[in-house]
C-alpha positions as CSV (number, residue, x, y, z in Angstrom):
1,M,0.3,0.3,0.2
2,E,0.6,3.3,-0.6
3,D,2.3,6.3,2.0
4,K,-0.7,7.3,4.3
5,N,0.7,10.1,5.6
6,F,-2.6,12.2,5.3
7,M,-3.7,10.0,7.5
8,K,-1.4,10.7,10.7
9,T,-3.6,14.0,11.4
10,K,-6.5,12.0,11.8
11,N,-7.9,10.4,14.7
12,F,-9.9,7.2,13.5
13,I,-12.6,5.2,15.6
14,L,-13.9,2.3,13.6
15,H,-17.3,1.5,15.1
16,I,-17.3,-2.2,13.6
17,G,-20.4,-4.2,15.1
18,L,-20.5,-7.1,15.3
19,Y,-23.9,-7.5,13.9
20,K,-27.0,-7.4,15.5
21,T,-25.8,-5.7,18.9
22,A,-27.7,-2.6,18.6
23,T,-25.1,-1.1,16.3
24,T,-28.1,0.6,14.9
25,F,-29.1,2.4,18.0
26,L,-25.9,3.8,18.7
27,Q,-26.0,4.9,14.7
28,K,-28.9,6.9,15.7
29,E,-29.5,7.5,18.7
30,F,-25.7,8.6,20.0
31,Y,-23.9,9.4,16.9
32,E,-26.6,11.7,15.6
33,N,-26.1,13.8,18.9
34,I,-22.5,14.3,19.0
35,K,-22.5,17.8,18.6
36,D,-18.4,18.1,19.2
37,K,-17.5,20.0,16.0
38,D,-14.0,18.1,15.7
39,F,-16.1,15.0,15.0
40,K,-16.7,13.9,11.6
41,I,-19.3,10.6,11.8
42,F,-20.1,8.3,9.3
43,T,-22.8,5.8,9.8
44,P,-25.3,3.7,6.8
45,D,-27.0,7.0,7.1
46,N,-23.9,9.4,6.1
47,N,-21.8,7.9,3.5
48,V,-19.9,5.3,5.3
49,D,-20.3,2.9,2.5
50,F,-17.6,5.3,0.1
51,F,-15.3,4.1,3.1
52,Y,-16.4,0.2,3.2
53,D,-16.4,-0.4,-0.7
54,R,-12.9,0.9,-1.0
55,F,-11.9,-1.1,2.2
56,N,-13.9,-4.2,0.5
57,N,-11.9,-3.5,-3.0
58,I,-8.9,-3.7,-0.7
59,L,-9.2,-6.6,1.1
60,N,-10.5,-8.3,-2.4
61,N,-6.9,-6.9,-3.9
62,I,-9.0,-4.9,-6.7
63,N,-6.9,-1.8,-7.7
64,T,-5.4,-1.1,-4.3
65,N,-3.5,1.6,-4.9
66,Q,-6.6,3.7,-6.7
67,N,-8.9,2.8,-3.5
68,I,-5.9,4.3,-1.5
69,K,-5.6,7.6,-3.6
70,E,-10.0,7.6,-3.2
71,L,-9.7,7.6,0.5
72,Q,-6.7,9.9,0.2
73,S,-8.5,12.4,-1.6
74,F,-11.8,12.1,0.4
75,I,-10.4,12.5,3.9
76,D,-8.2,15.1,2.4
77,H,-11.5,17.1,2.4
78,I,-12.6,16.4,5.9
79,E,-12.1,19.4,8.4
80,E,-12.7,17.4,11.5
81,R,-9.6,15.5,13.5
82,N,-11.7,12.7,14.7
83,I,-13.2,10.3,12.0
84,I,-15.9,7.8,13.5
85,L,-16.6,5.3,10.9
86,S,-19.7,3.3,12.1
87,C,-20.2,0.0,10.0
88,E,-20.8,-3.3,11.2
89,S,-19.6,-5.2,7.5
90,F,-15.7,-3.8,8.6
91,F,-15.7,-7.2,11.0
92,G,-17.6,-9.9,8.7
93,H,-20.1,-11.8,9.1
94,Q,-20.9,-15.1,11.1
95,S,-22.1,-16.6,8.0
96,N,-18.6,-17.5,7.1
97,L,-17.4,-17.8,11.0
98,F,-16.0,-14.3,10.9
99,E,-13.2,-16.3,9.3
100,D,-11.0,-13.3,7.4
101,R,-11.2,-11.5,10.5
102,D,-7.1,-11.4,11.1
103,E,-6.6,-10.2,7.4
104,R,-9.5,-7.5,8.0
105,F,-8.0,-6.0,11.1
106,Q,-4.2,-6.2,9.0
107,I,-6.2,-3.8,6.3
108,L,-7.9,-1.9,9.1
109,N,-4.8,-1.3,10.8
110,K,-2.5,-0.1,7.8
111,I,-5.4,1.9,5.9
112,F,-6.1,3.9,9.1
113,L,-3.0,3.9,10.8
114,N,-4.0,1.9,14.1
115,P,-7.1,2.7,14.7
116,K,-9.4,3.0,18.0
117,Y,-12.2,0.1,18.0
118,I,-15.3,-0.2,19.3
119,I,-16.4,-3.7,18.9
120,T,-20.3,-4.0,20.4
121,Y,-21.6,-7.9,21.2
122,K,-23.9,-9.4,23.5
123,D,-24.5,-12.9,25.0
124,Q,-24.0,-15.4,22.5
125,D,-27.2,-17.2,22.5
126,Q,-28.9,-14.0,22.3
127,M,-26.7,-12.6,19.2
128,L,-28.2,-16.1,17.9
129,F,-31.5,-15.9,18.5
130,S,-31.2,-12.4,16.9
131,A,-29.8,-13.5,13.8
132,Y,-32.1,-16.1,13.7
133,K,-35.3,-14.1,14.6
134,H,-33.7,-12.0,11.6
135,G,-33.2,-14.3,9.0
136,L,-37.2,-15.4,9.4
137,K,-38.3,-12.1,8.4
138,K,-35.7,-12.3,5.2
139,G,-37.1,-15.5,4.2
140,L,-35.3,-18.4,6.2
141,K,-37.2,-21.5,6.1
142,I,-35.0,-23.6,8.7
143,S,-35.7,-24.1,12.6
144,F,-33.8,-22.8,14.9
145,V,-31.6,-26.4,15.7
146,D,-31.1,-26.5,11.7
147,Y,-29.8,-23.1,11.9
148,I,-27.3,-23.1,14.4
149,K,-25.8,-26.5,12.6
150,G,-24.1,-25.3,9.9
151,D,-21.2,-27.3,8.8
152,V,-18.1,-25.5,9.7
153,K,-16.1,-26.4,6.3
154,L,-18.5,-25.3,3.9
155,L,-19.2,-22.0,5.9
156,K,-15.5,-21.2,6.0
157,E,-15.6,-21.8,2.3
158,S,-18.6,-19.3,2.0
159,S,-18.3,-15.5,1.0
160,S,-21.8,-15.0,1.9
161,G,-22.6,-12.1,4.0
162,N,-26.7,-12.9,4.9
163,F,-29.0,-14.1,7.6
164,T,-30.9,-16.5,5.4
165,K,-28.2,-19.2,5.7
166,K,-27.4,-21.4,8.3
167,T,-24.4,-20.3,10.8
168,N,-22.8,-22.5,13.8
169,Y,-22.8,-21.5,17.0
170,Q,-18.8,-21.7,16.7
171,A,-19.1,-18.3,15.2
172,F,-19.9,-16.7,18.2
173,D,-17.1,-18.1,20.6
174,F,-15.8,-14.9,21.8
175,S,-12.5,-16.5,23.2
176,I,-11.7,-17.1,19.4
177,L,-13.0,-14.1,18.0
178,F,-11.1,-11.6,19.3
179,Q,-8.2,-13.2,19.5
180,S,-5.2,-12.0,17.8
């Protein structure tokens, strides 16, 4: 990756989920009410997709240098010193057991020069059941038991990020998930 000196003048705070842990509540009720003029906040309602799309391209080795330049140009026009990016997708998704989380963190650390992280979570059983209920709303048609017994090998090979596919309870083993 190219030199990112432009990032040295900014403090990045990345709120990266997990899914189904009140992220939307924080985005709408907390971040939107920060009045400090030295903060610029990006959420799904406020252009965080610009950052995520370029991050995802870098993650997938698509035009890495071009994506870095686009980030640089965009950030160069931000006057505020503190930038909060709130996007669950930065962390990955339980549908593939967060298999690429280490690579994701390496890229985030390089792009944003060791940002501060906010990672929200809740009890594993509540997260699984919440994800299952969300899947039902999106068209999932299997029992809860079948939902949490997804084949680990197949999940790891999947890049799917949605709630309408099986998962595995091991996706929420925090002792493994937050290692590294």
